[in-house]
C-alpha positions as CSV (number, residue, x, y, z in Angstrom):
1,X,-24.9,196.6,44.5
2,X,-25.0,200.4,44.5
3,X,-28.2,202.5,44.0
4,X,-26.7,203.9,40.9
5,X,-26.5,200.6,39.0
6,X,-29.3,200.7,36.4
7,X,-28.5,197.3,34.8
8,X,-27.9,193.7,36.3
9,X,-26.5,191.5,33.6
10,X,-28.8,191.8,30.6
11,X,-31.7,193.2,32.8
12,X,-32.6,196.9,33.1
13,X,-33.6,197.7,36.7
14,X,-36.7,199.8,37.0
15,X,-37.6,200.1,40.6
16,X,-37.5,198.4,44.0
17,X,-40.4,196.2,44.8
18,X,-39.4,195.2,48.3
19,X,-36.6,194.3,50.7
20,X,-36.1,191.4,53.2
21,X,-33.4,189.7,55.2
22,X,-32.3,187.8,52.2
23,X,-32.2,190.4,49.6
24,X,-33.8,193.1,47.5
25,X,-36.6,192.5,44.9
26,X,-36.3,194.7,41.8
27,X,-38.8,195.2,39.0
28,X,-36.7,194.9,35.7
29,X,-37.0,194.5,32.0
30,X,-35.3,191.8,30.0
31,X,-33.8,192.6,26.5
32,X,-37.0,192.2,24.7
33,X,-38.8,194.6,27.0
34,X,-40.6,191.9,29.0
35,X,-40.9,192.8,32.7
36,X,-39.5,190.4,35.3
37,X,-38.8,190.4,39.1
38,X,-35.2,190.0,40.2
39,X,-34.3,189.1,43.7
40,X,-30.7,190.2,44.4
41,X,-29.1,188.4,47.4
42,X,-27.5,190.5,50.0
43,X,-23.7,190.6,49.6
44,X,-23.0,189.6,53.2
45,X,-24.7,186.4,52.4
46,X,-23.0,185.8,49.1
47,X,-19.6,185.7,50.7
48,X,-20.3,182.5,52.5
49,X,-19.2,179.5,50.3
50,X,-21.6,177.1,52.1
51,X,-24.5,179.4,51.3
52,X,-23.6,179.8,47.7
53,X,-23.5,175.9,47.3
54,X,-27.0,175.6,48.9
55,X,-28.3,178.6,47.0
56,X,-27.2,177.0,43.7
57,X,-28.7,173.7,44.5
58,X,-32.0,175.3,45.6
59,X,-32.1,177.7,42.7
60,X,-31.7,174.9,40.3
61,X,-34.4,172.9,42.0
62,X,-36.8,175.9,41.8
63,X,-36.3,176.2,38.1
64,X,-37.8,172.7,37.8
65,X,-41.1,173.7,39.4
66,X,-43.9,173.7,36.9
67,X,-45.9,176.9,36.2
68,X,-49.1,175.9,38.0
69,X,-50.2,178.9,40.2
70,X,-46.6,180.0,40.7
71,X,-44.4,182.8,39.5
72,X,-42.0,180.7,37.4
73,X,-38.2,180.9,38.0
74,X,-36.8,182.1,34.6
75,X,-33.0,182.2,35.4
76,X,-30.6,182.2,38.3
77,X,-27.1,183.8,38.4
78,X,-25.3,181.2,40.4
79,X,-21.6,182.3,40.0
80,X,-19.8,185.5,40.4
81,X,-19.8,188.1,43.1
82,X,-23.6,188.9,42.7
83,X,-26.2,186.2,43.2
84,X,-29.7,186.7,41.9
85,X,-32.8,185.0,40.8
86,X,-35.1,186.1,37.9
87,X,-38.7,185.2,38.1
88,X,-41.8,186.0,36.1
89,X,-43.4,189.3,37.2
90,X,-46.8,189.1,38.4
91,X,-48.9,192.2,38.5
92,X,-51.3,192.8,41.3
93,X,-51.4,193.2,45.1
94,X,-50.2,190.6,47.5
95,X,-52.8,188.9,49.6
96,X,-51.8,190.7,52.8
97,X,-52.3,194.1,51.2
98,X,-55.6,193.1,49.5
99,X,-57.2,191.9,52.7
100,X,-56.0,194.8,54.7
101,X,-57.4,197.2,52.1
102,X,-60.7,195.4,51.2
103,X,-61.3,192.9,53.9
104,X,-61.4,189.0,54.0
105,X,-62.0,187.0,50.9
106,X,-65.5,185.4,50.6
107,X,-67.2,182.7,48.6
108,X,-65.7,181.5,45.3
109,X,-62.8,184.0,45.6
110,X,-61.7,182.3,48.9
111,X,-62.3,178.8,47.3
112,X,-60.1,179.9,44.3
113,X,-57.4,181.0,46.6
114,X,-57.4,177.7,48.6
115,X,-57.3,175.6,45.4
116,X,-54.6,177.8,43.7
117,X,-52.2,177.8,46.8
118,X,-52.7,174.0,47.1
119,X,-52.1,173.6,43.5
120,X,-48.9,175.6,43.7
121,X,-47.7,173.5,46.6
122,X,-48.4,170.4,44.8
123,X,-46.2,171.6,41.9
124,X,-43.5,172.8,44.2
125,X,-43.3,169.6,46.3
126,X,-43.4,167.5,43.1
127,X,-40.1,169.2,42.1
128,X,-38.6,168.2,45.4
129,X,-38.8,171.8,46.8
130,X,-40.2,173.2,50.0
131,X,-41.4,176.6,49.9
132,X,-40.5,177.3,53.5
133,X,-41.8,180.9,53.8
134,X,-45.5,180.6,52.6
135,X,-47.4,183.7,53.9
136,X,-49.9,186.2,52.6
137,X,-47.3,188.6,51.3
138,X,-45.9,185.7,49.1
139,X,-49.3,185.3,47.4
140,X,-50.0,187.7,44.5
141,X,-53.5,188.2,43.3
142,X,-53.0,188.5,39.6
143,X,-55.5,189.2,36.9
144,X,-55.5,185.5,36.0
145,X,-55.6,184.2,39.6
146,X,-53.5,183.8,42.7
147,X,-49.7,183.1,42.2
148,X,-47.3,181.8,44.8
149,X,-43.8,183.5,44.7
150,X,-40.5,183.2,46.4
151,X,-40.4,179.5,46.8
152,X,-37.5,177.4,47.9
153,X,-34.6,179.8,47.9
154,X,-34.9,180.7,51.6
155,X,-33.8,177.2,52.5
156,X,-30.2,178.1,51.5
157,X,-30.1,180.1,54.8
158,X,-30.2,176.9,56.8
159,X,-26.5,176.5,56.1
160,X,-26.1,179.7,58.3
161,X,-28.0,178.2,61.2
162,X,-31.4,179.5,60.1
163,X,-30.8,183.1,60.8
164,X,-29.5,186.0,58.8
165,X,-26.3,187.9,59.7
166,X,-28.6,190.5,61.5
167,X,-30.2,187.7,63.7
168,X,-33.5,187.6,61.7
169,X,-35.2,184.3,61.9
170,X,-35.7,182.7,58.5
171,X,-39.4,182.6,57.8
172,X,-42.4,184.3,59.4
173,X,-43.3,182.9,62.8
174,X,-47.0,183.4,62.6
175,X,-47.0,181.1,59.5
176,X,-44.3,178.6,60.6
177,X,-45.0,175.0,61.6
178,X,-44.4,174.0,65.2
179,X,-41.6,171.7,64.2
180,X,-39.7,174.4,62.4
181,X,-39.9,176.7,65.5
182,X,-38.5,173.9,67.5
183,X,-35.4,173.5,65.2
184,X,-36.5,170.5,63.3
185,X,-35.8,170.0,59.6
186,X,-38.3,171.6,57.1
187,X,-40.5,169.3,55.0
188,X,-43.6,169.6,52.8
189,X,-45.8,169.2,55.9
190,X,-44.4,172.5,57.0
191,X,-45.9,174.2,53.9
192,X,-49.3,172.6,54.6
193,X,-49.3,174.1,58.0
194,X,-48.5,177.5,56.4
195,X,-51.3,176.9,53.9
196,X,-53.8,176.5,56.9
197,X,-52.5,179.7,58.5
198,X,-52.7,181.6,55.2
199,X,-56.3,180.5,54.3
200,X,-57.4,181.3,57.8
201,X,-56.0,184.8,57.5
202,X,-57.6,185.4,54.0
203,X,-61.0,184.1,55.4
204,X,-60.9,186.2,58.7
205,X,-58.4,189.0,58.1
206,X,-56.2,187.9,61.0
207,X,-53.6,185.3,61.7
208,X,-54.9,182.2,63.5
209,X,-52.0,182.7,65.9
210,X,-51.8,186.1,67.8
211,X,-49.3,187.7,69.9
212,X,-47.4,191.0,69.7
213,X,-43.9,189.6,70.5
214,X,-41.9,186.8,68.9
215,X,-42.0,184.9,72.3
216,X,-45.8,185.3,72.4
217,X,-46.3,184.1,68.7
218,X,-44.1,181.1,69.2
219,X,-45.9,180.1,72.3
220,X,-49.3,180.4,70.6
221,X,-48.1,178.2,67.5
222,X,-46.7,175.6,69.8
223,X,-49.4,175.4,72.5
224,X,-52.7,176.9,71.5
225,X,-55.4,175.8,69.1
226,X,-56.3,178.4,66.5
227,X,-59.7,180.2,66.6
228,X,-61.3,179.0,63.3
229,X,-64.9,180.0,64.2
230,X,-64.9,182.8,61.5
231,X,-63.7,180.5,58.8
232,X,-66.4,179.4,56.4
233,X,-67.7,176.0,57.2
234,X,-66.9,174.6,53.8
235,X,-63.1,175.2,54.5
236,X,-63.0,175.0,58.3
237,X,-62.3,171.3,58.9
238,X,-59.7,171.1,56.1
239,X,-57.8,174.2,57.6
240,X,-58.1,172.6,61.0
241,X,-56.5,169.4,59.6
242,X,-53.6,171.4,58.1
243,X,-53.0,173.1,61.4
244,X,-52.4,170.1,63.5
245,X,-49.5,170.4,65.8
246,X,-47.8,167.1,64.6
247,X,-46.8,167.0,61.1
248,X,-47.7,163.3,60.6
249,X,-51.4,163.6,60.5
250,X,-51.6,166.6,58.3
251,X,-52.8,166.1,54.7
252,X,-50.3,166.5,51.9
253,X,-50.7,169.3,49.3
254,X,-52.2,166.8,46.8
255,X,-54.6,165.7,49.4
256,X,-55.6,169.2,50.2
257,X,-56.3,169.7,46.5
258,X,-58.2,166.4,46.1
259,X,-60.4,167.3,49.1
260,X,-61.1,170.7,47.7
261,X,-62.3,169.4,44.4
262,X,-64.0,166.4,45.6
263,X,-61.7,163.8,43.9
264,X,-58.2,163.1,42.5
265,X,-57.1,166.4,40.8
266,X,-54.3,167.1,38.2
267,X,-52.5,170.3,39.2
268,X,-52.5,171.6,35.7
269,X,-56.2,171.3,35.2
270,X,-57.1,172.8,38.5
271,X,-54.8,175.7,37.8
272,X,-56.6,176.2,34.4
273,X,-60.1,176.0,35.9
274,X,-59.3,178.4,38.8
275,X,-57.9,180.8,36.1
276,X,-61.1,180.9,34.3
277,X,-63.2,181.3,37.4
278,X,-61.1,184.1,38.6
279,X,-61.2,186.0,35.3
280,X,-65.0,185.7,35.3
281,X,-65.0,187.7,38.4
282,X,-62.5,190.4,37.1
283,X,-59.1,191.4,38.3
284,X,-60.1,192.6,41.7
285,X,-60.7,189.8,44.4
286,X,-64.4,189.6,45.3
287,X,-64.8,190.7,49.0
288,X,-68.5,191.4,49.3
289,X,-71.3,189.1,50.6
290,X,-70.8,185.2,50.4
291,X,-71.1,183.9,47.0
292,X,-74.5,182.5,46.0
293,X,-74.5,178.6,46.2
294,X,-74.7,178.3,42.4
295,X,-71.5,180.4,41.9
296,X,-69.6,178.2,44.5
297,X,-71.0,174.9,43.0
298,X,-69.8,176.1,39.6
299,X,-66.3,176.5,40.7
300,X,-66.2,173.1,42.4
301,X,-68.0,171.4,39.6
302,X,-65.5,172.9,37.1
303,X,-62.6,171.7,39.2
304,X,-64.1,168.2,39.6
305,X,-64.7,167.9,35.8
306,X,-61.2,168.9,35.1
307,X,-59.8,166.5,37.5
308,X,-61.6,163.4,36.0
309,X,-61.1,164.6,32.4
310,X,-64.8,164.7,31.4
311,X,-64.9,162.6,28.4
312,X,-67.1,162.2,25.3
313,X,-66.1,164.8,22.7
314,X,-68.0,162.7,20.2
315,X,-68.5,163.4,16.4
316,X,-67.8,166.9,15.3
317,X,-64.8,167.5,17.7
318,X,-62.5,167.6,14.7
319,X,-64.0,170.9,14.0
320,X,-61.9,172.4,16.8
321,X,-58.7,171.7,14.7
322,X,-57.3,174.6,12.8
323,X,-56.2,174.2,9.2
324,X,-52.9,175.8,9.7
325,X,-51.7,174.8,13.1
326,X,-52.6,172.6,16.2
327,X,-55.7,173.6,18.2
328,X,-55.7,175.2,21.6
329,X,-57.4,172.5,23.6
330,X,-57.3,172.0,27.4
331,X,-53.9,170.9,28.8
332,X,-54.4,167.5,30.3
333,X,-50.9,166.5,31.1
334,X,-47.4,167.7,30.7
335,X,-43.9,166.2,31.5
336,X,-40.6,168.0,31.3
337,X,-38.6,164.9,32.2
338,X,-36.6,166.9,34.9
339,X,-37.0,164.1,37.4
340,X,-38.5,160.5,37.3
341,X,-42.2,160.8,37.7
342,X,-44.1,158.0,36.0
343,X,-42.4,157.1,32.7
344,X,-40.5,153.8,32.7
345,X,-36.8,153.5,33.3
346,X,-33.8,155.6,34.3
347,X,-31.3,155.9,31.4
348,X,-28.0,154.0,31.9
349,X,-25.5,155.0,29.2
350,X,-23.6,151.8,29.8
351,X,-26.6,149.6,28.9
352,X,-27.1,148.6,25.4
353,X,-30.3,150.0,24.0
354,X,-30.7,152.2,27.1
355,X,-34.1,154.0,27.8
356,X,-35.5,156.2,30.5
357,X,-35.1,159.5,32.3
358,X,-31.7,161.0,31.4
359,X,-29.6,163.2,33.8
360,X,-29.8,166.2,31.3
361,X,-33.6,166.4,31.8
362,X,-34.8,164.5,28.8
363,X,-36.2,161.0,28.1
364,X,-34.0,158.7,26.0
365,X,-34.8,155.7,23.8
366,X,-31.8,153.9,22.2
367,X,-32.4,151.2,19.6
368,X,-29.8,149.0,17.9
369,X,-29.2,145.4,16.6
370,X,-30.6,143.2,19.2
371,X,-33.3,145.8,20.2
372,X,-34.4,147.5,17.1
373,X,-37.7,148.8,18.5
374,X,-38.7,150.5,21.8
375,X,-41.9,152.1,23.0
376,X,-42.6,154.1,26.1
377,X,-46.2,154.7,27.2
378,X,-47.2,158.1,28.8
379,X,-48.6,157.9,32.3
380,X,-51.2,160.4,31.3
381,X,-54.3,160.8,33.5
382,X,-56.3,157.9,32.1
383,X,-59.8,157.4,33.4
384,X,-62.5,154.7,32.5
385,X,-65.1,155.8,30.1
386,X,-68.6,154.8,31.3
387,X,-69.2,151.2,29.9
388,X,-71.8,150.5,27.3
389,X,-72.3,146.9,28.7
390,X,-70.9,144.6,31.4
391,X,-68.5,143.1,29.0
392,X,-66.9,146.3,28.1
393,X,-66.7,147.2,31.8
394,X,-64.6,144.2,32.4
395,X,-62.4,144.3,29.5
396,X,-61.8,147.7,28.0
397,X,-58.7,149.7,29.0
398,X,-58.7,153.3,30.6
399,X,-59.4,155.9,28.0
400,X,-58.7,159.5,27.1
401,X,-60.9,162.0,25.4
402,X,-61.7,160.8,21.9
403,X,-59.9,163.9,20.4
404,X,-56.4,164.5,21.7
405,X,-53.4,166.6,20.6
406,X,-49.9,165.4,21.6
407,X,-46.6,167.3,21.3
408,X,-43.1,166.4,22.1
409,X,-39.7,167.8,21.2
410,X,-37.4,165.1,19.5
411,X,-33.6,165.1,19.2
412,X,-31.4,162.8,17.5
413,X,-28.3,162.3,19.6
414,X,-26.6,159.6,17.4
415,X,-27.4,157.7,14.3
416,X,-26.0,155.1,12.1
417,X,-28.1,153.9,9.0
418,X,-31.8,154.5,9.1
419,X,-33.9,155.1,12.1
420,X,-37.5,156.3,12.8
421,X,-39.0,158.0,15.8
422,X,-42.2,159.8,17.0
423,X,-45.5,159.5,18.7
424,X,-48.4,156.9,18.8
425,X,-52.0,157.0,19.9
426,X,-55.1,154.7,20.2
427,X,-52.9,151.9,21.3
428,X,-55.1,149.0,22.5
429,X,-54.4,145.6,24.2
430,X,-54.8,143.6,20.9
431,X,-51.7,145.4,19.2
432,X,-53.6,148.1,17.3
433,X,-52.5,151.8,17.2
434,X,-51.7,154.8,15.0
435,X,-48.1,155.9,14.6
436,X,-46.6,159.2,13.5
437,X,-43.1,158.8,12.5
438,X,-40.1,160.9,11.5
439,X,-37.1,159.3,10.0
440,X,-33.4,160.1,9.7
441,X,-33.7,160.7,6.1
442,X,-36.0,163.7,6.7
443,X,-39.4,162.1,5.9
444,X,-42.7,161.9,7.8
445,X,-45.4,159.3,7.6
446,X,-48.6,158.1,9.4
447,X,-49.0,154.2,9.9
448,X,-51.9,152.2,11.0
449,X,-51.2,149.0,12.8
450,X,-54.0,146.5,13.4
451,X,-53.6,143.3,15.3
452,X,-49.9,143.6,14.8
453,X,-50.1,144.1,11.0
454,X,-49.0,147.5,9.8
455,X,-49.7,149.7,6.7
456,X,-48.9,153.3,5.8
457,X,-51.9,155.5,5.7
458,X,-49.9,158.7,4.5
459,X,-46.4,159.3,3.4
460,X,-43.6,159.2,3.4
461,X,-43.5,163.0,2.7
462,X,-40.3,164.9,2.6
463,X,-39.9,167.5,5.4
464,X,-37.5,170.1,4.1
465,X,-34.8,171.2,6.3
466,X,-35.8,168.7,9.1
467,X,-33.4,169.4,11.9
468,X,-32.0,166.9,14.4
469,X,-34.1,168.6,17.0
470,X,-37.7,169.2,16.2
471,X,-41.2,169.7,17.7
472,X,-43.6,167.0,16.7
473,X,-47.3,167.6,17.2
474,X,-50.1,165.2,16.2
475,X,-53.8,165.0,16.5
476,X,-56.1,162.0,16.8
477,X,-59.7,163.0,16.3
478,X,-62.7,161.0,16.5
479,X,-65.1,161.7,13.6
480,X,-68.1,159.5,14.0
481,X,-66.7,156.0,13.4
482,X,-63.6,157.4,11.6
483,X,-60.3,158.7,13.0
484,X,-58.7,161.7,11.4
485,X,-54.9,161.9,12.0
486,X,-52.9,165.1,11.5
487,X,-49.2,165.7,11.9
488,X,-47.2,168.9,12.3
489,X,-43.5,169.5,12.4
490,X,-42.3,172.7,14.0
491,X,-45.7,174.1,13.6
492,X,-46.2,173.3,9.9
493,X,-48.7,170.7,8.9
494,X,-47.1,167.9,6.9
495,X,-49.6,165.2,6.9
496,X,-53.4,164.5,7.3
497,X,-55.4,161.4,6.6
498,X,-58.6,159.9,7.7
499,X,-59.1,156.2,8.7
500,X,-62.7,155.2,7.9
501,X,-62.6,152.0,10.0
502,X,-61.1,153.8,13.1
503,X,-59.2,152.1,15.7
504,X,-60.8,152.4,19.1
505,X,-59.4,154.8,21.9
506,X,-56.4,153.7,23.9
507,X,-53.0,154.6,25.3
508,X,-50.3,156.9,23.8
509,X,-46.6,157.5,24.0
510,X,-43.3,157.7,22.1
511,X,-41.3,155.2,20.1
512,X,-38.0,154.7,18.3
513,X,-36.8,152.0,15.9
514,X,-34.2,151.1,13.4
515,X,-34.1,148.7,10.4
516,X,-33.2,145.0,10.9
517,X,-30.1,145.2,8.8
518,X,-27.8,144.3,11.8
519,X,-25.8,147.6,11.7
520,X,-28.3,150.6,12.2
521,X,-28.2,152.5,15.5
522,X,-30.4,155.3,16.7
523,X,-30.2,157.2,19.9
524,X,-32.9,159.8,20.4
525,X,-34.3,161.8,23.2
526,X,-37.8,163.3,24.0
527,X,-38.6,166.5,25.9
528,X,-41.5,168.8,27.0
529,X,-44.2,166.2,26.4
530,X,-47.7,167.8,26.3
531,X,-51.2,166.2,26.0
532,X,-54.2,168.3,25.1
533,X,-57.8,167.3,24.8
534,X,-61.5,168.4,24.5
535,X,-63.0,168.3,28.0
536,X,-66.5,169.4,26.8
537,X,-69.2,166.7,26.8
């Protein structure tokens, strides 16, 4: 691409952010004026068909990575002469520049960095991607917290023997795992080793493996133990575990995250809590004296609270709900169905009444004569609420916060006759639950089912212009002993009702059904499932 080119596809190029062995990164604007970063692959690489095939595969995988402490991949040009990847633009210095200018990170700023990068790696690895080149210059310190960039794509260079056409080694040796330097395949464990190197650099201002030449650096990584004496005691042992020479004993990214917050942690909740902590400090990383113990405890306590979904919203939580639209509560769980990760089934189009993850990145439920109703429970992060007595401890199911908001995108793929589909909540072991349904005639209703016997609480109400594809959002609010139920379609509230003899808390998910007339058929899909809740005690 010549230096005179001012546009690339629909994007206006503004300036060059950096160059590397794989390509050039540009600051650009999309047609709406939103700033993005575009990595343009060097032409000499694009001419190799094997590279193009691997690049396509890795770029598509990178687009599946969830936006937890990462710069999200927005688009990739996978065909034509010019290959490029468009990502979210993250303002702020990279970690390498920030440490060189202001010195090592301390206290809760260092903690937030460690948690953020572990969170990003958890999201990246969950999508089946390996970063492969995690280093300080690939972590940006944005106003809302650290963000990991440039993940996954570098692996496409493996098809060319692991070097560029100029002989440059793929990756940065000071931050590469021993097995990679020895020519073994990359794996998530390699990123964990790089995490240890990166945190050691952030804490001390220098790489844990010295050396001025490539040969000296490689020798240090392969043979010498890192000097971690200057790393704060609270992180030293975890960094040491990540820097083990053998990949087998290293913790996983999820184990790093769990250790940092003290218990099992959901990446989306850790990301949100770090963002709040980072913003409290301002947009510039704190590099002064170590944080007071209270500040550090506050960060860890916030992360731990998020990880276990601190429950007990109690009466009055319904006041959080807006009159016009769904509330902005904490995100507890999301699922984009890009790959099987907890919901039941893999969709088989040859199977009558198929259900499960579909190849197009949605979740399908088919119902027809012989199987007129199907349910799918969300594998949301349930935890057990503190029991009131010994009987409850033995018999009660795991619970969610008493006030939750659930959203999902629904799409009718095929219908014959009458069908109904939607969301449910408060599902208990005795066959009781609330149901929020849309039907193929364009109506919406809220039902209460108690011990298997159902009744309509509200509706059916006509939803004008209900499309085949719609965004359904529902709220289940605990109001004393009552439960208030609200339903939105494409952001417009269509139903609200209160059940004075409320059903107790329980599970939630999606459903589809047809009538028992022997001829109705409904094939529907669900996408972009999201669960929000009130985490405040």
